[in-house]
C-alpha positions, 0 to 999 in steps of 0.5 A: 462505501469509501470515497476518493481522498479518504483514509478508511480504516478496516477493523476487526479481530483476527479471523474477521475477514479484513485481509480476505476482503483486501485480497478480493480488492487486489485480485488475489482472492475471487469473492464467492458473492458480493460485488466490487464497484469502482467509480460506480462500475462493477469490476471483477479482478482475476489477478493482481495485474488486472487490479493494478490496471484499475489503479489498485495497489497494496502493501501487506505485512508479508513482503513481496520483494526480491532480496537479491535485487536492488532497491531501484529494481524492486520499486520498479519491478514490473513497470521498468522503463524501456529504451529504444532497443528494448532494454531497461533504461537504467538511468530512468529506472533509478530516477523514478525509484529515487523520486519515490524514495525521497519522500521517505528519506527520513525513514531510512538509517542514513542515505538510501542507496538505489543500488543496495540489495534490499536484503542488506536493509533492516526489516523496517527499511524493507517495509518502506521499500515495499510501500515505495513499490506500491506508490510507484504504481501511482494508485488511485486506491492504496491498501495498507494491510498491517503495513506498520507491523515492522516499523518503528515510531519514526518510520510510522510518522514518515509513512503517515505523512505521505499517506496524508499527502496521498489522501489530499491528492485524491487517493483512497487509502484503506488502512488495516491495523490492530494498533488503535492509536495509529487508526485514530491518528490517521482519522477518517472513517472505519468499517468494523468487521466480525466473522466476515460481516460488516457490523458498523461504519463509524466516524473515528472523530466521534467514536 
C-alpha cells in the first residue's frame, strides 16, 4: 500500500519483479492475478493510455522519445493543444513544454531550446526530457523506474528537488533504483521484493 504525498521505494535484486510490477501499474503488462486499487477502487488497465487517464505516468531507463522531434514536441506528444481549426496550437505547445522544463533548467548544459531535436541532447538531458514528458501529464502517481541511471549527480539533485515538490503537492512517487544512497536520500517507505513476492515493507529512516 502506498499513499498520496509519499515517496515509496521499490527494492530488490535483478529479476525480483520490480519492473514487471511497475508495468502492471502503467498498463503495459496485464497481471495474472492480484488487484490494483486506486483510491480504494479496483482498476484494470488494458494499455498505458487507460492508466494515464487515471493519472498514472512512468519514466523508465529506456527512453520513449522520438529522436527527430523537438524537445517541445516530445514533452507534449499525445497531449498537444489544438486550436480552433484543428491544428496544433504551436505557441501554446511550446509554452506548456517550457513551463515544465523550467523546473529542470539547471539539469541542462546551457539554456534548453524547445526547438532543438532531442537527438542533439546528451543522454542525461534526454532522460530529463523523458521526465518532463511524464510530469506534463500532471500525474497523481509517478513511477520512476531506474530513471537516474544516465544522470550525473547534479542532474539527480535537480530531479530529486522536483520529486519532493511533487510529493508535497500530493503526488505518489514510486521510485525504483539499485543506488541505495539515492533511496535513502529521498526517504519515505520501501517495499522489498524477492522472486516476485513481497518480503517486507520498511520505514527507511528506521532501517
